[in-house]
N, C-alpha and C positions, 0 to 999 in steps of 0.2 A: 296721634302724637307726632309733633314736628320732628324732622330728622335731627340727629345729634350732630352738633358742629364739630369739625375738625379741630384738633389742637392747634394753636398758634404755630405757624410756620410750616404746617404740614402742606398747605396748598403751594406755598413757594417752593418747597422740596418737590413736589410733583411737577412743578413747571419747570423748574430750573435744570432738573437732571433728566432731560430728554437725551438719550444716548446719541452719540455722535460717532456711530460705527462706519467710518469711511472704508473705500476701496482698499486703502493703503494698509488700514488695520487688518482687514482680512487677508490680504497677501501676506502679511507679516504672520499672521496666525496660522495661515496654511502652510507657509514654508517652516515655520516652527514646529507644528504637530507633524508634519510629513518627515522633516529631518529627525525628529525625536524618535517616530515610530521606526524608520530606517535604521537608526543608530541602535535601537534595541533589537532589532533583527541582527544587525551586524555583529554586536557583541554576544548574542545569543547563539548564533549559528555559524558565523564566519570567522570569528576571532580564534585563531588556531595557535597552539603553542610552537615555538621554534623547534624544528628537528634537532635531536641531539646525536652526536657522533658516539662511537663506543667508547671513546676516551672520556667524554663528557658524562656520559651515562653511568659508566663504571660498571663492574662485574654483576653488581646487583640491581642495576637500573635498567631502564627501557631505552632503546637506541632506534629511532626511526631510519637512520642511515643503514643500519644493519638489517633492518625490516625491509627496506625498499630493494635490497639485493635479491631477496626472496621473491618479491614480486616481479623483479625483472627477469629472473631465471624462469619463473613459471609462465609469464607471458610470451617470452621468446620461443617457448615450445608452440605457441599458437593454440587455437581452440582445442580442448581436450575434453570431448564428450565421452559418454559412456560407450565402451566397447571400441575405443580408438587406440591406435598404438601411441598417440600422444598423451593419453591419460596415463598409459603404463609409465612412460618417462616421467610425467609429473609425480606419479605416486612413488617411483624410485627416488626422485629428488628429494622429496619430503622425508622418505625412510633414511636417506644418507644423512640428511640434516639431523633427524632425531638420533641417529646412532652416535653422532658427534657429541650429543650432550651427556652421554654416559661419562666420556672421558673429562667433560668440563665441570661436572657438578661438583658440589661441596663433598667433602670426604665422607660426612655423616648423612648424605642424602642418596637414596636409592632410585635410579632412573630405570624404569622398565619400559622396554619397547616391544609391542607386539604387532606383527604383520598379520593382520586377521583376514581370512578368507571366509565370506559369509556365504552360506548355503542357500538354496533357493527358498523363498518365503513369499507370503502374501499379506499385503497392507490393505486393510479395509477401514478407513477413517470414517467417522460418524458424520462429522461436519466440515465446513470449509470448502475451499476450492475442490478437493478430491472426494468429498462426501458422496456416497451412493456408488462409487466405483470400486473395482478390485484393482490394485496395483501388485503386480507379481515381479520379482526380481530374482536374479541369479548371477553368480560368478562376479560379486563384488568384492574388491579389496580395500581394507581400511588400515590406517596407521594410528596405532593408539600408544600413547605414552602415559604411564602412571609415574608420578613424582610423589614420594613420600620419605619420612624420615626413617633411617635403618633402625633406630633403637626405640621406636614408639610403636608397638605392635598393634595398638587399637586404631591407628591411622589407615590400616589396611581394610578395615571394614566400614568405613566411612569416608565418602569420596564427594568432591565438587567436580562435576562435568563441564569443560569449556569445549565447545563443538562448533565446527564449521565444515565446508565441504570443499573438495579439491576439484571436483568436475566442474565443467561449464556446458553451456549449450552449444550447439555445433557452429553458431554465428558469430562468436566472440573469442577473444582471447582471455576475457574475464579479469581484467586488471582490478576492478571493484568487486565484482560477484564472482568468485570471492578469494580470488588470489591475495588481496589486501588483508582479507581476515585470516587466511592460512599463515601469511607473513608475520601478523601480529602475534598469532599464537605460537609460532616457532620462537620468536624473540621472548615472548612471555615465559615460554618453558624454560628457556635458558636462564632468565633472571629468577624464576621460581626455583630452578635447580639449585641456587645459591642460598635460598632462604628456608627451604623446607624442613631443615633439621629441627626447626622449632614449632612445627605445625602439629595439630591434633588431628587434622584430616589430610587424606591424600588429595591430590589434584590430577584429574585425568584429562587428557588432551585428546579429543577424538577428530582425526583427519578423516572424514568420511567421503565416499563416493556414491553417486546415485541420487542426490538430493535433487538435481534439476529434474529428473524423470518421476517425481513424485514422493520425496522425503524417504526414499528407501534406504538410503544409508544409515540414518537415524533409526529407522525401524528395525533393520536387521541388527545393529548392535544392541538395541534395548532387548531384543527378543531372543538373540542367540549368544551374546557375549558374557562370560561369567562375571566380568567385572560390573556389569550394569546393575547387578543386585546391590551393590555397595554404595551406590550413588544416592545423595540425600539432597542435591541441589544442582540444576542444570542452567548452564549459561550458553546462549546461542549467539554467534556473530553472523550477521548477514548484510547484504547491500541490495538497495533497491535504485542505487544511481552509482555515483563514484565519488568518494573522498567527501571532505567536509567534516563535521563532527558526527561521530557515530553516536546515535541517541537512542535511549530505551523506548521502545514502543510497544512492548508487552511485559507485564511484571506480574508475578504472583502465581497462583492465588494466594498464597501465604506472604505476607509482607516482610518477612525476615530478609530476604536478599535485597529489596529495594531500600530498606532502612539501613542495612550495611553499607550499601554503594552510596547512600546519601551522606553518611558520616565519613566514608573513607576517601571518595573519588576527589580529585583535585581540580577537575573541570566537569562537574556534574551535568549530564544533559539528558533530558527525557521529559515527556508529556503524556499524561493519561488521556489527553485529547486523541492522540494518535492511536491509542490502545482501544478506545471507545470506537473509533472509525473502524479500526481493524477488525474488531470482533463483530461488529454490526454487519460486516459483509460489504460495505462501501469499497473498501480496497480489496480488489480481487487478486490475492495472492496468499501463499502459504509458505511457512517456514518450518525447520526441524523443531522447533519449540512446540508445534503443535503435538508432534508425536510425544515429546517428553512429557507435556501435560496429559494428553488423552490416553496414550498408551501405557506410560510409566507411572502416572499419577504424582509427577514432579513439580515442584514450584521453582521459580528461578527467574531469570532476565532474558529478554530477547533484544539484541542491538541491531541496528541497521544503519548504513550510510544512506542518506537520501538526496544529497546535492546532485544536481544535473540528472534528475532521473529519467529524462528522455533518451539517455544513452543505454539504459538497461536492456541487456541482451541483444545489443547491437554491436556493430564492428568498432563503434567509438567508445566501447568500455575498454579503454587503452590507458598505458602508463602515463602518457603525456599530459592527460587530463586530470590526474591525481593530485589534489592540492597538496604542497608542503605542509607538514604539521598534521595531517589528518590521521596518520599512523600514530604519530606521537601522543595525539589527544587520546585515542582509545587505548594505546598501550600503557600510558601512565595511569589512567582511570582503573583500567582491569587489574593492573599489578597491585595498586593499592587496596583494591577490593579484594582480591584474593588473598594478599597478606592478613588483612584484618580477618576475613571469614574463615580461612583455613586454620587459624589459631583458636577459634571459638568452638563450642560445643554445640554441634548441630543435632536436631532431633533425631532418634533412630527411627527406621522403618517409615511408616507413614503416620507418625504420631501428629503431624500437622492436619490431617485431613479433617478432623473434627472441627476445628476453627475455620477451616477452608469453607466446609459446606454451610455454615451459618451465614456467610457472606459479611458478617459484622467486622471481619479482621482484614479484609482486602485493603489495600492501600489507595490512598489518593496521593499522587505526586506531580510535581512540576518544578522546573528549575527557572531560576531568575537570573538572566544575563549570563547563563552558563558558568556561574561562580558559586551559586548557593542552591541547593535542592530542599524544597519543602515536601515533607511526606507526613501524612498523618492517616489514622485508620477509619474505616467506614463508619465505625461505631460513634467516633467523635464527629465526623461529618454530619451524621443524622442528628445528633445533638445540637450541632452549631447552626444547621440549616433550619431545622424546626425552631429554634429560638428566634432566629432572624425573621422568618416567616410570622411567627406569632407576634412578635413586637411590631412589625410592619403593618399587619393586619389591625393591631390595636391602635397605633397612631392614625391609620386612615380611618377607622370607625369613629375615633374620638374627634378627629377633625371634621368629618362629615356631620357629626352630631352637632358640633360648634356652629358649622357653616350653615346647616340645615338644607332645605332643597336646593337653593341656588348652587351651593358647594357641590352637592350630588350630580346636578346636571352639567355644571362645568367639568367635573371629573370625567364623566361620560363623554362629553364632547372633546376633551383633551385626548381621551383613549382613542376615539374616533379619529383624531388627526393622526395617531400612530398607525391605525390600520389603513388610513388613506396613503400615509407615506409608504407602506409596504406595498400597497397595491400599484401606485404610480412608479415606484423604484422598479419593480418587477415589470410593469406594463411598458417602461421605456427602455430596459436593458434586454430583455428578452427578444423583442423584434430585431435588434441588432445582431442576435445570433442567427435568427432566420435570413437576414439580408447578406451576411458574409458568403454563404455558398452561392449566392446569385451573382455577386460581383467579383469574387477572388477565384483563381484557378485552383486554390486549396481552400476547403472549407474552413480550417483552421490556420490563417496566415500569420498567427502568431507565435508559434512553438519555438521557432528559432530566435524571436525577439520578443519575450514575454511582456517587456514594458509596452507594448501596443495595447495590451489589455486595460491599461489605465485610460486609454482615449476611446477604445471601442466598446468597453463595458462600464468600467467605473464612472466616465463622464455622464452617460445617459442615465445611470443608476441615481447617481448623485442629483442630477437635475430632476428625476422623477420624485425622489425622496423629498427634495425641496418644494416641488410643486405640490405634492400630496399633503405634507405637513402645512403649507401656506394656505391650501384650501381649508384644511381643518382650522387654522388660525382664524380665517375669516368667518367660518360658522360660529366659532367660540367668541369672536369678538362681537359678532351681531347678537348673540344672545347676552352676553355682558352688558352690551349698551342698553338693552332693553330692560334687563333685571336690575341695574344699577341706577337707572334714570331717577327714581324716588329717593334713594339712599344718598345720592349726590347731588341733589337738585339745588343746594345752596352754593355750589362750586360752578365757576366759570365754565363754560363749554370747552374751551382749550385745555383746562386742567382735567375735567371729566374724561376728555378724549385721552390724554396722556395716562390717566389712571386705569382706564379701560385697557389700553395697549400694555401697560406694565402687568395688570393681573393676568392677561391672556398669555403673556410671555412666561410668567411663572407657572401657569397650568401646564403649558406645553413642556416645560422643563420637568416638571414633576411627573408628567405622563411616562417619562423615560424610567421612573422608578417602578411604575405599574409593569411596563414591559419586562424589565428585568425580575421583577418579584414573581410574575407568571412563569417564566422560564426557570426560575429558581425551584418553584413549587412543582414544575413538572420534573425536573432533574432529579429532585429530592424523592419524588413518589417512585420514579423508575430506577433510583439509585444508580444515577448516571454519574462517573467520576468527574467528568469535566464541568460539573455543576459549579465548581469554584469559580468559574469564570463568571458565572451571572452573579455569585455573591460579591465578588469585587467590583463589578460594574454597577451594583445596586448600592452597596455601602459606601464607597468612597464619594461619588457625587452627593449622596444623601447627607453625609457627614459636613461636607463642604457646604451644602446649601443650608443646613441647620446652623452651621457656625457663622456664616457670612450673611445670610439672607433672611432668615426666618425670624419673627418677632412673636413675642406673647401678646402684644397689645393688640386687641381686636379693632381698635380705633385708628391706628397708624396706617396711612395710605401706602400702597405698595410703590416701590422704587424699581427702576430698571435693573436687571441682573448685571452683577459685576463680572467683567472679563476674568478677573482673579479666581472667581467662583468655579468658572468653567476649567480654567488651567488647574486648579488645586484638585477638582473633583475628578478630572480624567487622567491625571498624571500617573497614578498608581495603576488603574485598570490598563493604561498603554504599557507601562512597564511589565506588567504580567503578561499580556495577551498579544500585543502587537506583532512581537516576532513569529509566534505561532500562526497568526492570521496570515501573515506574509508568506511564511514556509510552506503553509496548506495550499495558498495559491499556486505557488511554484511547482509543488507536486501535482497538482490537479492539472496543470498545464503540460507538465512533462509526460503525464501519463496519457496524454492525447495521442502520442505517437503509436500506442497500442490499444486505443479506445475499442475499436471494432475488433472485438475477440473472434468473431466468425465474420470474415470479410463480406461487407454488403448487407450485413444483418441489422444494423442501426441507421436511422436516417443521418444524413450528413450534418444537419444541423444540431443534433441532440448534443453532442459534446460542447458546442457553443452555448446551447441553453443551460446546461449543467454549470458552466464556468459564469454565465451571466446571473444565475440564480445565487450562486456563492457570492459573488461580488456584491450583488444587491443585499443580500442578507448581511454581510459583514457592515455595509455601509448603513443600513437602517439599525443595527444593533448598536454600532459604535459611534454614530453621529446624531443619534436622537437628541442628546444634550446640546451639541454644537449647533443643529439647525434651529433650535428654538430661539436662538440669538439673531437669526437673519431677519426676522419679520419686522423689526423695527430700524433696520439698517437702511441707510441711503444707497447702499452699494448692490442692490438686488439685481438691477439690470446689468451692472458690470460683471457680476458673478454669473448670470445666466448666459450673458454673451460670451464670456471666456470658456464656460463649459461647452457651449455650443461650437466654438471654434476649435477646441481640443478635439471634439468629437468628430468634426468635419475634416480636421487636418489629418487625423489617424485614417479615416476613410479614404482620404486622398491618397496616402502612402501605399494603402493596400490596393486601390485602384490602379496606381501607376505602377505597381511591381518592382518599386525600388528598393524594397526590403524584403529578401527572399523569405518564403515561407519555411524552407529547410536549407541547411548547409551541410557541408562535408563533416563537421563536428557535432551537428544536431540533425540527425538524418531520418528519412522517412522509412518506416518498416515495410519492405517489400521481400517476398519470397518467390524464389524460382524453383519449381519441382517439375521433374521429368516423370509423368505418371504413365505406367504401364496398366491398362484397365481391362480386365476379364470379367468385371462384375456381372455383365449381362450375357455371359457365354457359357454357364455351367453346363459341362457335359458336351458342349461343342466342339469340334476340331477346327475352329477358325483361329485366324491369327488376332491376338489382342490390339486393342487401340493404343496408340502411342502417341503422346502429345506433351508440349510444355505447358504448364500451368504457371501464370503470373498473378499474383494477388497481394493485398496489402491489408495490414490491421490499422493502418492510418485512415480515417475517413477520406473519401474523395476519390475521383476517377483516376485512371492510369494514362490519360492520353498523352501527356508530356514525356512520360517515361517510355511508352510505346513508340512514340515519333522518334526518340534518340536511339533506341534499342534497333529498330527497323529490321525485325525477323518476322514479319508476317503475322504479327498478334492480331486477334480480333476480339474486342471487349464486350461485354454486355452482362444482363441478368436473365437472358432467355433460359439458362439451365443451371441447376443447382449441382456444384461438384461435392459430393459427399466423399469426404476424405476419413470418414469414420470417427465421430465425436468432433470433428472439425468441418463445418460446412462453408464452402465458398459460394456466396450468393451473388457476389460481383466479382469478376476476374477476366483475365484475358487468356485465350487458347492459341497456340500456333500448332499446324502440323507440317509446316514446310521443313524439308530437309532434315527430319528427325534424326536419321542415322542410328548408330549402334550404341554400344556402351552397356548394353544388357543381353541377356540371353534367356530363352524360354525355361531353362534350368534355373533360373532365379525366381520364377513365378511360384508363389506359395499354392499350397493344395489343401482344398476342403473335401474330404472322402468320407460318405456314408459307408461306415462297416456293417451295420445292422439296424433295423427298424422294426420293432416288435410291439404288439399290442398284447397286454396281460390285464392286470388291475388297472393299468394305465398304459398310455403309449410312451415307449422309451426309445431313443435314437442314440446310438454310438457313432461319435464321428472322429476321425483322425485328422490331424491338424499338423501339416509340415511347412514350416516358415522359410524352409531352403537356408539361404545365406544370411537371413536377417535375425538379429538378436533384439530388435526392437519393433513393436507392432501393437496395433489396437484391434480388439475383436469386440463387435457389438452383438448381443444377443437379443433377439425379438421377445420381450416379456409379454407381449400380447398373446404369443403363441406357447411360450416357455414359462412353466411355474417355477422350476428350479433346475440346477444342473450340478455336475460334478466336474472338477478339471483336475488333471494330474499329468505328469509327465510320463511319456511312453516307456514301457520298460524296456531297459538295454542291459547291457553288462554291469555288474556291480563290483568293481574293482578300483584300485587307486593306481595312478600313474602319473608321470610328471611331464609338463608342457615346458618346452624351451622356446624362448623367443629373444630377439636382440634388444638391447637396451641401449639408449643414447650414449654417445662416447663421452660427452661432456660431463656425465656423472662418474665416468672412470670405472664403471662396470660394463663387462662385456656381454653377459648372458644373465637371463632372468630364468630360474628354476622354480616353477609355481606347481604345487599340488592340486590336482583337480579330480574330483569324484563324480562319476556318472550317477544320474538319478536312478533309483530303483523303482518298482512298481508300488512300493508303499509311500512314495512321495506325493501325497495328495495335497496339492496347493490350496485349492478352493473346496472345502466340505460343502454338502448340501444342507444348508441352514437357512434358507431364505434370503434372497439378495435384493438390494435396492434397485429402483429403476428411475432413469431420467427420460422423460419424454418417451417411454416405452421401449426403452433399451437399457440393458444393463451392460456396462463397458469394463472390458479387461484390458488394461494396459501393461505390457511387458517391456521390460528393458533389462539388459544385463552386459556382461563381459563377452569377449569374443569367443569364450569356451561355454557360453550358455547353451541349454538345450534348444532344440528346433523342432522337436516332434512330441506331439501331446495327444492326449485322449480326452475327449470332451463327450460326457454323458448328458443328454437333455431328457428332461421329464415335461411331458407336454401338459398343458391345461385340458380339462375336460371338454371344454367347447372350442377346441383347436379348429382352424379353418380346414375343410375337406374338399372344397370345390373352388375353382377360378371364377365360377359364375354365382351370381346373386339368384335370389328366388325368381326373378323375372327372366333369367337366362341370359342375362347380360354379363359380359366379361368384367370382373373389377380389378382395379389396380392393386396390387398386393405389396407390401413391404417384404424384403428378403427374411428370411429366418436368421441367417448369420451374415455379417459384413467383416471383411478383414483387410486392413491395411498393413503391410510390411515395408519397412525403411531400410535402405541401404545407404551407408556413408560413402557414396560414391558419386563423382561428377561424369555425367555423359558428355560427349563432345558438344551436342546443342546446348545443354545447360550451361557448360562451361563458356560457350561463346555468348550466351545471353547474360550471363554474369559479368563477362568482361566489357560488355557494352552498357551495363547498368550504370545510371548518372551517379556522379559523385556524392549527390544529395541523397542518395538511397542506401540502405543496408538490409541485409537479411536479418530476420528476428526468429530467434528460437524460443519454444516453450514445449511444455512437456506433451501437449496434444497436436502440435504442428508436425508436419513430416520434414524429413530431410530432403536432400536434392534429387533423390531417386526413391519412388514409392510404387509399390504394386497393389492393385486393388483387385479384390475377388469377392464372390459372395455365394451364398447358398440360398435358393429359393424355398419357399414353404412348401410347395408342391413339387418336391425334388423327384 
């Protein structure tokens, strides 16, 4: 049968509509899309409300001007870590401000202030950053406010908890983490005290201490305070940076809190994408919200500041970097949320648990430009996603049945172009990550200047994506030329060539639908909340294509894709997701400062590769539609040349060193520790080793820093420094002129009291941490099956400790009750313990009056080691039975001198597992 003639005019259409996509058009398109994406990011994350004064906010409103006064007062104290005098001053400041609210509250509102002293306790979380460890705390003080109506008795038994922590790590004054949170809570409490007479629920404000050492403050409150049994919903305020918009990054599991927030908040901000990443363990962090969920079984919201995350736990977490409007944004949102939720009837007890366990009632949430929040439940998401997936599959199957074998092959080849796009994009960008450590003094030269990532990673990733898809286009074009030769033999060769190009272009565009459909199916199967991103990137371009490009006539020849189809199709997806993609890139870059959790344990290139993979993934996902327009463009050479020039220019900037890798405000994380080491001298009367250790959680060597310090440091990887749960595989040591600053009476003691054989071997050990109230103990679980841990028995009575309080608080002395622990205070019962790499870790932190003497009972395994030699008589290297590190918050003269010489682009970095500036190491061998 002869081929069917095309309708009149079709040939002319195919011939006359050859696209003229010039370099100027692509430049304009790039500028438009880049500015649109950045504008979305700005309005979603950087557009902050104006700070209000007390007069403008009124008695019942929120004033950032007043809140900033609290931040200033707390940061002026300096770092206030657990066990420090500075923390006592900070706690007294918060207590004094809380007491003022009693006088300022509405006459029908009762404000109750409890200065709570938590006794010793043990916190063993199941999952997350602290999973498998035992966290012990003692001598913690919290300030707890309860605000409720005087004449509504039911409010006393139902409460909303708002929580944050006063303490900081030793390395920062903590303007962001979390003095800003404490300040917001104080100002919120003042405002709530003017509204609470109309509440059905009380509001509890918990200002805890001990969060930075393992979420101990929240745990002690939940397990020890009588008000904790009345809590129906928990709200946690945190910071992973300083300032900006405080966004929800965890919600649920019940959706009531997020639904109320979406309705009430004036500037809603939150993305379930962050929740998915946090819960997956990609973000190595933990907040008090984990305790409220895991230990108390509560639902609620977890907020965090994420601006400038590179300053987290460094000296640069300071007031001058706190953006104006940051506190106003969180304060107004929280005040509106509390006013709405406190007036509602919250479910009693754990009535929400049944719905939580099904998973159908968890919430999907995301904000649009920080002005509106979309919230819907997982049950609806399942229905919506299944419907879209089913209809998409039906459309594709119908299309392939109509198109027959050529259509199926064309679809397969267009999908191949997507695969090639991913392969080449990753293949071009990842080598750049390997290259940077070889040409730069810092493996990550972009931390202080994140815009360099565009040239170093985005340019090669884009070039690779374009190359890969163009290769797929050539393969598809070759097949279409062969398969369409008979069907279009009555058309002129020029028209045939154009028709084949147009058809190939359309198949590449439609391949983007397949990419996002596959992601939607995977997300729907695994119930990933952020699957809404795939839904939007699938539906919006599909509707635009169907409305402007598709035809029901099988004889109509294809035309070139319209630019308006692209703009209409991707505008909504960019509006929904561009801000989140950009913000995530900023967070990933910022966390590079602390990427090497155990210094020297990760390759220098690994952080770069992670960023390269992320950038390449975003480009392949979001530009799949845009790239399909390039292959008919006459500007391909200009685009490739411009991209190569951008990459080359960025490399030149790095090579020249004209842009610093770190600055005074975006510093490298470097720690200086004076180590007194007796770990290899158990039972010997020799002097301990004493040296200064310099190490960094930021990837890269320390040559520049050591040269500037000039204190005799020698760097290398020849010996791993085991700081008990914190291993330094690359660092620098110096023994020159160590001097004093410590005494032998500070050295902790591990003493074997008894070692008996009965039904099994049992060893009783006394531990004396001397002057330290912060320590880490590792127990060898290859030898030890279980253990008991308790405070050593001493007098059991009550007396009062007196200590000075900062004069600025107008209090002269602090009178605190303290109870010595009795023999019945068993902190860790014998019930089977977790193990990480053959060790069970106990971390202890507490106040100045914490106990320092403990009893440890070890129950050995049946096949424990009995000899230092193997069956051949050769001596084997053995791991110790116990390892202990004790920390003292004290600067020795040598450590102080090193810190004074530390370059301005460096800052100490604190975390729960890293030591303070003076640390003592000791151990007990298996064959003691």
